[in-house]
N, C-alpha and C positions, 0 to 999 in steps of 0.2 A: 596728388592725386587727382585724375580726371573720372567724372564720373557722367555720362550722357544718358540719356533715357527718354524715350519716347511711348504714347499708348494710345491704338484710333479711338476716335471716340465711339460711346456704348452708341446700342440699336435706340433708335429712339432720340436721341440725341439729333440737336439742325446740325450740328458739327458729321453728322453720320451721314447727310445729305454731297458731302464732300465726295465722300468716299462712294456710295449707291449708283450717286450720277456718271461717276467715272466706268463705271462697269457697263454704262448701255451703247458709251461710243467704241471705235475699234479704238486704239492708241493712237494710231497714226492721224488720226482726223484731229486729237484734241491739239489747237495750239501750243504753243510755245509757255504765250503770256499767258494763256490759262490754266496748263500744267504748272505752273511758278505760283499763280495767285489764286485758283479756284478750287483746287483740290487736293486731295487729303490732307484735311486740317489733322495735326495731333495736339497731344499737351505734350510738351519738350522739358525736359529738365537738363539743364547742364550745371555741374557744381564742381567748382578747380579748388584743390584745396580747400575745401570747407566753407568755401564762399559761392551762395548761391549766387550764379550769375543771369540762370533762366529758371523761372521760378515752377515754373509748372501747373501757375494758374494758370493759364490762359491758352488760345489754341494757335500754333502756328501751323504753314502749310509748309508739309513733310518736304518735296523739291525744293522751294527756295530755300528752306534751312540747310539743309545737306547742301547744296550743290555754293552758300554762302561759307561752310564751313570749310568744305574742299579745296575755295578758292583760298581763304586765314589760310591753311595748311602749305599748299601750296609756294606761298610768299614766305612762312614764318622757312620754310623747309630750304627753300632758295636765300634766307638770311634778309630779306627784305621786314618792315613791319608791315601792319595790316588789320583789318577792321574788318567785324562781322554788323553788318546792317538792316535794321526789321521796315519793309515794308507800313506797318502797321502803326508805328509813330516813329518818333523822332531821336532813338535812343541808338547809340553808337557803343559796341567794345570795340576798346580798342586794344591789340595785342604789341608786344616788344619781343624781339629775340633775345 
């Protein structure tokens, strides 16, 4: 079983600024790089068959995480191995079909 969840930061958290600042601009003017790495920080948790893969203790940017998961799913669906990497650290989750 796979459990994936996330929650946005609470008001007053420094990570809440990653949401509030995004609301100050038209989405069309936010660069792709900034959208991936500067906006929408969340606490995310990923548990697979009872094994905690992403702990939910730190913050990740939601767009970067979602696109990484989508890319991994596409590769796995086409019969290829895949991996999920994180900009914030060197850890890599390798996935085999």
